[in-house]
N, C-alpha and C positions, 0 to 999 in steps of 0.2 A: 504494500499499499504506499504510494508515493506521498512524501511530505514536502510541503512548501513552507520554508522558514522565512519569516519576515523580520528584518532588523531595522527599526528606525534609528537614525543617527542625528544627534544634535549636540554640538559642543563636547563631544567625547574626546578622550585622549587617544593618541596613537597606540598606546599600550593596551587600553581597553579594547580597541578594535582588533588588535592582534590577538589578544587573549580569547575573545569570543570566537574568532575564526579558528584558532588552534583547538579550542574545545570541541568544535564541530568536526574538525579534521580527525579528532581522536575517537569519534564515534564508530562503533563496529557496524551499526546500521548505515548503509550507504545510499539508499534510494531516496535522496532528498535534493532539493535545490535551495539556494539562498538568494533572497532579494534584499538588498540594502537600500533603504530610502533615505537620502540625505536631505533633511528638512531645512532647506536653505543653507546648509553647511557646505559651502564651496571648498573650504580648505581640506576637510576630511575627504570629500569626494575626490579631489585631485590626488590626495595621498593614497587612497585605495587604488585608484586607477593606475598610478605610477608604480605601486608596490606589487600588486597582484595581477597585473596584466602585462603581457609581452607580445608585441605585434598584434594588439587588439584581441588576444586570446588569454583567457584566465589560466593562471598557472596552478591554481588550487585543485585538489583531487575531487572537486564537486563543482557543479555549475553555479557561478556567482553572477548575478545580475545587479547592476548599480544604476540608480536613478537619482537625479538631482532635481529637487523642487526649486523653483525660482525664488521662493520666499518661505519664511518659517510659518507653517500652517498649524503646528501643534501635533501632539502624539496621535490623537484619534484619526485625523485626516491622513497622516503619514502611514499609519498601519492599514487603514482601509484602502488607500491607494496601492500599497504593496500587495495586499490580498488580491486586488483586481488584476494587476498586471502579471502577477505570478500565475494566475489561472490561464492566461493566454500565452505564456512563455513557450518559446521553441528552442530546442537544442541547437546551438550555433554550428555544431559539427555534423549532426545527422538530420536536423530539421524536424525531429520528432516532437510531438506535443508534450510539455513537461508539467502541465497543470495537475495538481494532486488533490486527493480527497481529504487530506489532513492539513490543517493550518497550524503553525507553531510560531507565535509571536515571541521574540526574544529581545530584551533591551540590550543595547550595545555595551553596557557595563556589567553584563552577566557572563557567567561561564557555565556551560552545561556539563554536568558530571558524566564521566565516561560510562557508557553502556545505557544511559537513561533514555536516549532516543529509541533504542530498540525495545526497552521495557514498556514505554508508553504506547508505542505502535502495537506491540503484542496485546496490551490490554484492550485497545480499540478493536483489534482484529478478533479477539476471542469473546468480546462482549458487545453484541449487536444492539443491546438496549441502552448503551451509554453513548454520550456525545462528546465527552471530554474527560481527560485524566489530569489529576493534580496531586501534589505531594508536599514535601517539606523543602526547606532551603536554608542555606547559610546566609546570615544577614549581618553585615558590618565586618569590621576587621578582626573581631574576636571570635569568629567562627561560632556564633550563637546559633543554635538550631531552632528555627521557628517551625512549629508543628501545626499542621492544619487539622481538621476534624473530618469525620465521615460525612459524606454528602447528605444533606437534607434541605429541601427547598425552603422549609420554614425558617431555618437558621439564616438564610440569605436576606430576610426582612430586616435583621438588626446587625448582622455580623458579616464582615468582609474577610473570608477565609480561603478564597481561591485566587491564586496569583494569575496575572496576565500570562506568565510563562507556563501555560498549561495547554498541551496539544488538544485540538478540537476538530470535529468534523466540519468541513467547509460548508456542507448543507445546513447545519445548525446555525453557523455563523451568519450565513446569508439570509436565513429565515427571519432573523431579527434586524436585518439591515446593517450588521457590523457594529462598530463602535459609534457612539454618539459623537458627531463632529464638534459639538459646542461644549463638551464636558471637559473641564480642566483637571479633574481629579477623580479617583475611584472609578476609572474606566473599566478596570477588571471587575469590580463589584457590580457595576451597572450592567455590564455585558452578560455575566453569568446569571444575574437575577432575571434579566429579560429572557435569556435562554431557558431558564427553569420555568418561567411562566408560560413558555410555549411548549413545555413538556419535556425538555431536555434533562437528562440525568448525568451526573458525574461520578467518577470512581476515584476514591482516595487510595493512594498507595503509600505505605509508610517507608518512603525512600527520600533521600535528599536529591532533588532533581537539578538544582542549580545553586550557584553562589552569586551573591550580588553585594553591592556596597550600600551604605546607609544613604537614603535619598537626601538630596539638598535642593536648594532653589535653582541650581544650574541644570538639574536633570530635565529630561524632556517633559516629565510630568510634574515638575516642581510646583508647589503652591504653598502659600503662607497661612492659609486658613486653618483653624483649629479642627481637631478630629470631630468635635461635636457639630461644628458648623457644616463640615463636609457631610457628615452622616445625615443631618436634618435635610440638607439640600438633596441628597440622594433619595431619601424617602419621599420628599415632596414631588420631585419630577417623575417618580415612578408610582405616584398615587397610592403609597402604602399607608393604610389607615393607622392613625395614632392609637395606641393602646394605653390604658391607664395602669395596667399591671405588667410587670416584668418578672419572669421566672428564672431562677438561677440555682446553682448548687456548687458544692466544693468537692464532691466525690461520687455523685450519682448522675452523670450527664444523660445517660440513657433514660432514666426515669424522669428527669427534669424536662427533657424535650418532649416526651410523651405527654406529660401533664400540661406543658405550655400549649400543646395542640388542643387538649381537652378543654382548657380554660380559655382558649382563643386569646392568649397573651403573647407578648414578645418573649423571646428567649435569648439569654446571654450566658456565655460560659464564664467561668471564674476569672479568667485573664481579662476579658473585655469589659466586664462590669465596672472595674476600677477606672476605666478610661472613658466610659460613656455615661451621660447623665441627661437623657431626653426630658424636656420640661413636662411632657405629657405623663410621665411615670408618676403615679400617685402612691404606688405601693410596690413592694418587692416580696414575692413568694419564694422562700428558700427551702429546698428539699434537703433535709439533713442539716445538722449543726455540729460539725465535727470540730472538737476543741482540743486537739492534741497535736503539738505541744500547747501548753496552757494559754498564757496570755497572748502571744503573737497571733495564734490562729483565731482566738476569740475576737480580738480587736479587728483583725482583717475581715473576718466574716461580717461583723456588725457594721463596720464603717462602710463597707461596700454596698450595703443595701440602701436603696433610694426610697424616700417617702415612708409610708406606713410599713412596719416590719411584720411579716407573717412567716412563722417558722413551723415547718412540719417535721417532727422527729420521726425517724423511720426504723431505728433498731440499734445499729452499732454505735450511733452517736450517743444514745442514752447509756449504753454500756461504758463508753469512754467517760461520760460524766460520773458514773458510779464508781469506776475503778481507778481513774487516773488523776483525780483531783482531790486535794485536801478540802476540808469543810469551808475554810475561809474563802477559797477560790469559788466553790459552788455558790456560797452566799453572794459573792460579788457578781457572778454571772446572772443569778436569779434577780438580784437587785437591779442590775443594769437593764435587763430585758423588761422588767416591770416598770421601771421609771420611764422607759421609752414607749410604754404602752404597746409593747409587742403582743401580737396574738399568737398563742401557742396551741398547735394541734399535735396529736400523736396518732400513729397508724395502727395501734392495737390496744386492747384493754390493759394488757400487762405494762405497756409503755406509759399509759396514763397513770397507773398506780405508782410506777417508779418515779415519774416526774413529780408527783405529789410528795413522795418521800424526800426528794431532793429539796423541795421548798416551793415549787410552782403552785400558785393558788388555784388557777382555773384552767389546767390543760384540758382540751376538748378532744374527745374521741372522734376521729374522722378517717374512715377507711379511704384509701386512694383506689379508684376504680381500675379494672383491667382495661388497658388500651385496646380498642377494636375488639371487644369481647366476642362479637358475632362471628369472627373468623375462626374461633376455636370450636371444634366439633369432632365427633367420632366417625367421620367419613373414611378415615384411613384405617385399614385393618390392623389388628395386632400382629406384631412380627412373629415368625415361626419360632425363633429362639427367644426365650425370656431375657429381656434386656433392661438393665437398670441405668438410668441417667444420674450423674452426680455433678452438681454445680461446684465450681471453685473459682477463686480469684487469684490475681497475682499480687494484690496490694493489701487487702484487708487481712489482718492477722487471724481473724476468726474463720476464714474460709480458704486459707492458702493451701496450695497443693503440696508444696515442699517446705512446710513450716518448721522453723527452728525454735519458736518460742513455747511450743506446747499448748497454744490456745486454739489450734485448729483441730477439728475432728475428722477432716478429710483424709489424713494419712491412715486413720483407723479403718475407714471404709476400704482403702486399698488392701488392708490386711484381711478384711472380710471377704474380699474378692478371691483371695487365695483359698478360702475354705469352701467356695462355691464355684468350682471350675466349669460347671455345666451352664452357668449364667454369664451373660456378657455384660460388662460394665462400660458405659460411655461417659468419660469425664469431659465436661465442657465448661467454657468460660475463660476469663482472663484474656490476655493478648497473645502471649507466647504459646505456640503449639508444642507441647512437650512430646517426648518419645520415651521408649523404654531404657534408653541409655544415658539420658541427661538428668536423671534423678539419683539421689544418694542411696537408694535402697533397691533391692531386687523386686521387680514389678511382675505381678502375675500376667500370664499370657492372655488371659481373657479380659484385660483392660485395654481400651482404645482411648487415645487422647484426641479429642475432636477440635480443640481450640475454641475460639469465640464463634458463636453461631449468630449470623446476621439476622436481622428482623425478618427479612423476606424468606429466610430459610428455616425459621423456627418451627413452622408447622410440619414441615417434612422431617425435621429432626425429632420432634415429639412423636410423629408417626412411626419412627424407626425404633421406638422404645416401648416397653411395657409398663414402666413405672419410674418414679424419681424418688431418690432418698436425699433428704436435706437435714443434716445433723450439724448444728452449730452450738457453741457455748451460749450464745445469746442471739435471739432473733426478734424481729418486729413482726410483720405480717407479710412474709415473702410472696411474691406473685408467681414465681416459676412453678411451685407445687400446684397452685390453683390452675394455671394454664394447662398443666398436664391432666388434671382431673376433668377440666372442661372438655378434653379430647378423649375421655374414657380411659385414661391411664391413672393408676393409683399413685398416691403420694404418701411417703413415709417421712414424717417430720418430727423435729424436736420442739417446734413452736408449741407452747403449752396452752395457748388461748383456746377455750372451748368453741369460740366462734369460727375457728378454722375447721369447719365441719367436713365430714367425709374423708378426712386424712387420717391415716394410722399414726398414732402418737408413740414415739419412742419413750422409754422410761427414763433415759439419761440425757441430760443436756450438757452439763459440765462433767465430762468423763473422768472419774477418779479411779474406779474399779474397771480397768480396761477389759478384763475377761468377761465380766457381766454385761458390759455395754455391747461388746461384739456379739455375744450370744443373743442379746435382745435384738440387735440388727438382723442377725441371721434368721431368727424366728419370724420377725416381721416380713422379711423378704420371702421366706417360704410360704407364709400365709397369703401374701399378695399373689404369689404364683398360683395358688389354688383358686383364688377368687377373681382372677383377671377377666374372665369372660362375663361373670356376673356384674362386675363393676363397669365394664365396657358399656353396658346397656343403660347406665345411670347418667350419662352425659347431660341429657336435657334437664334432669332433676337437679344436678349439680349447678348447671348454668342458671336455672331459675333462682336458686338460693343465693349465689354470689352476685348475680345482677341486682338483686334487692339489697343485699348487705352492703355492697360496694357501689352504690348508685352514683352514676356520673352526674346526674341532675343535682343530687344532694351535695356532692363534692363541690360542684361549681357554685351552687347557691351559698354554701358556707364560706368559701374563699372570698366571694365578692361581698358578702356581708362584712367581712373583716376589712376589705379594701375600703368600703364606704363607712367604716367605723360604726356600723349598726350594733345595737346592744344584743348580746348573745346570752342565752340562758345556759347555765351549766347543766349537762346531762345528768 
């Protein structure tokens, strides 16, 4: 699949131009052309012409076309012009048409990392449902890695997380008319937002695609406006409706984004909320309130919230409050939140009780609903081999796969798997995909490490399993066991709340007597194996219960009562 690379040039140094061309010469993927558009930059045009052409022929190992604009027209027009002429380019040696289906806009002060052009093209080749690929980059002279996030069109309403240097299908670019000619900043944000509104999807790859320098006013896209001013202007020209509520989190982005959609609120990740302050935000809804280490985390969490503060405790955050803070710090946290008239919600009856023990006067029970609950059903048949799903994380000490602290029960489940060789165990979650050789212990052959399951693949994953086991030292009201039960799969959990109905309850949460806990797990799994067909038929009954218990309408109503500072009665 041919790639047309477009490089706008304006006031760049000769070294920058040399480096970007060398980085392209170093690519193992060779089916590309380069078009450099000199935006009124006669000096650099002459330099490139004299340096890289001999007898009117390019001496580089790839076709290089150079175009000089008579005057400086700006980044957007320069890129659009480059895209147009690259589509009609002919090979000077063979006369063959060189227009490609992929466009790759690169700033002249960037360097593409070796092998990344091939990787991006491969992603577009292998995924017909995506229109662009993006990743991470080095920013500035200190090699700071800036990491993007998984693609979600909802995030593009408030966050600029996809760089201009992201290969895209020409058809998707043309469908929105390319870059806006009159936009002086956030051309990348504006382009990918408009593409997403047309139905385009992107794919994030956790790789460093390019290296660039810190932007200055001399750059082709330089601008002196503040981030807030730029962001507000971007939202205005794209007719993005102002929301009075913003949703954020410090360690549960997946949950927070889902709840932002259910609440029809803006969404901001932890890094961005410190830098944005839209005037329309009257309240901040924060999922989780993680306060370890003690003071710095608490202050950062609290100060980042805009307007009315609404905090929803979800499980591990309460455990940290209970176990990692002296009483005087707990008193300070409670006092600070109460003095600021923060609204406190908790995701389970047990959490409400624990928050009251800590000193919160009116924590309110509010179950968070299952996102897109209607998609969960028992249309997929049970697998022939009985298969247990096991959730783990890479970060939380309570659910880590390779835990050193002794707080995670997940390693105990790996030991249970050894005692049940006829049952398959699928470990999923985290970011890193483990294998049988990179853990510190001997792993049973009936364990498969599946890595992180994407949202669009979750139903198929659940369908490949017979049940899920979730055993943690402390839990809130976890959604994954409920999602499995909605699909006719059994759930074996350590969550003690009676309201987690239909789930089989483990006797042990904080495992002290390991032998007894393992026996309990094995007994529960064997019982689930006997009951799988009977439970499979209960999916509609389970859904009716949890749809009522975790009502999306009630959830939204309660949050917006807090936003509007309406009086709430304690349950």
